[in-house]
N, C-alpha and C positions, 0 to 999 in steps of 0.2 A: 810640543808640536803645533798647538793651535797658534802660538805667536809666530812660529816660523811660517806657517801657512798665511798668517796675516801679513808678514813681510813680503812673501811672494805675491799676495794679492795686491799689496801696496805698489809693488813694482809694476804690476799690470795697470795700475790706475795713476801712476805718478805724473803724467803729463796732462791730465785732463784739465786742471786749472789754467795752464798756460796754452794749451792747444786750442785750435779753432773748434767750434761746436762739432763739426764733422770729424775732426781729429779725435776728439774726446770719445767718440763712439767706436773708434778703431782699437784693435788690440795693440798692446805694447809688446815689442819684440826686443829682447836683450841678447846680444851676442858678446861673449867674453871667453877668455881662456880658462878662468876659474871664478868661483864665487864663494864667499864666506858669509853665512847668516848668523848673527849674534842675537839670540833670543832675549838675553838679559838686558842688552843695550838698545834693542829695537833698531838694529842697523843691518844693512846688507852691503858688502863690499864686492864689487866686480873688478877683476884685474885682467890686463892683457888685451890691448886693442879693442876696447869696449865700444859697442855701437848700440845705442838705444833709439828706437824709432816708434812713432805713433802717428799715423796719418802723414801730414806734411812736416812734422817735427822730427828733428834728428839731432842727437847729442852724442859726441864721441870723446874719448879720452883714453889715457893709459890705465886710469883707475877711476871708477865712479862709486861714490858712497851715497847710499840712501839712508836717511834718518827719519824715524817716525816719532811723533809725540806720544804722551801717555794715553791719549784717546785712540791711538792707532792710525792717526791721519799723517800724511806726509808732511814733514817739517822742512827738511832741506835735501837737496840733491847737489853733490859737489863732484865735479869732473876735473881731474888733473891730467894734463897732457903736454905735448910738445909740438903744437899747441892743442888744447882742448877746443872743440868746436860746437856750435849750436846754430841751428837754422830752422826757420819756420815761415810758412806763407801766411801773411796777416789777412784778416777778414776784409780789409778795405780794398784789397787788390792792388796795393801800391808797389808790389814787388816783394820778393823774398827778403826776409831779415836774416843776415848772416853775422855771426859773431865768432871771435876766436880770442884766446888768452891762454896763459899758462894754467890758470885756474878759473873755472866757471862755477859760480854758486847760483842755484835756483832756490829762492825762498817762497814756498808755496802759499802760506797765509798772506804774505805781503804782496804776492804777485810781482816779484822783483828778480831780475837777473843781474848778477854782479860779475864783472870781468876784472880779474886781478893779474897784474904783471903782463905788460905788452898786449894790452887789450885793444881790440878793434871791432867796431860795430858798423855795419853798412846796410842801407836800404835805398834803392832807387837812386844810387849815386851820392846820397848823403852819407858822410863817413865821420866817425868819431874814433880817435886813437889816443891812448894814454895808458898810464900805469894803473888807473882805477876808473872803471866806467860802470855806472849803475843805470839800468833800464827798468823803469816802472811800467809794467805791461798795461795795467788798467788806465793809467793817466797818459801813457805814451810820452813819457818824459825821460830824457837822457841827461845824466850828470856825469861829467868827466873831470878828472883831476889827478892829484897825487895821493898815494897812500900816506897815512899818518906817519910822521917821522921821515918823510922823503922830501921835505921842503927844499933842501939844499942840493938835491940831486941833479938839477939842471934839466931834468926831463920835463918837457912842456907838453900840453895836449895839442892835438891838431884836429881841426874840424873843417869839413868841406860841406857846404850846403848848396844844393843845386837850385837854380831859379825855378819858381813855380809857373805852371801854365796859367797865363792871364785870362784864358777864356772861361775860367770858373770851374774847370774840371778837377783841380786840386785844391 
């Protein structure tokens, strides 16, 4: 029972690394049609129109899986949807970050969001589209490309970068 309680506690803390400081102090709300907590594997699976919110952060999908490491810390959060979505207001005030893909992975320790299959990331008019997009939250770096084994698929990435304000505001 203690481990199940740990999984539930982890669910309430899951977005704190990725969330803004103010978001991290907010409670996490999870809405789903059902949940399965696996104490032996340190996982929780939420199914059916899943919505996870904490402050300005919102993650949605048909199924969301939360995995914890041996220390009880959040390891990964995987959302599968048609599409799965993630959004958050960044601390810089540059506009909301919006992402969508068939699968969205959040890697807590690495502070990385990975968009897999038909991924799209946008912020303030800058857009990145492709089959594999990795967003490093701490470094604010986006990598876009193809998944391994997809080299001959013909799918290319598409990037739009808006001009910056030359007055020094950006």
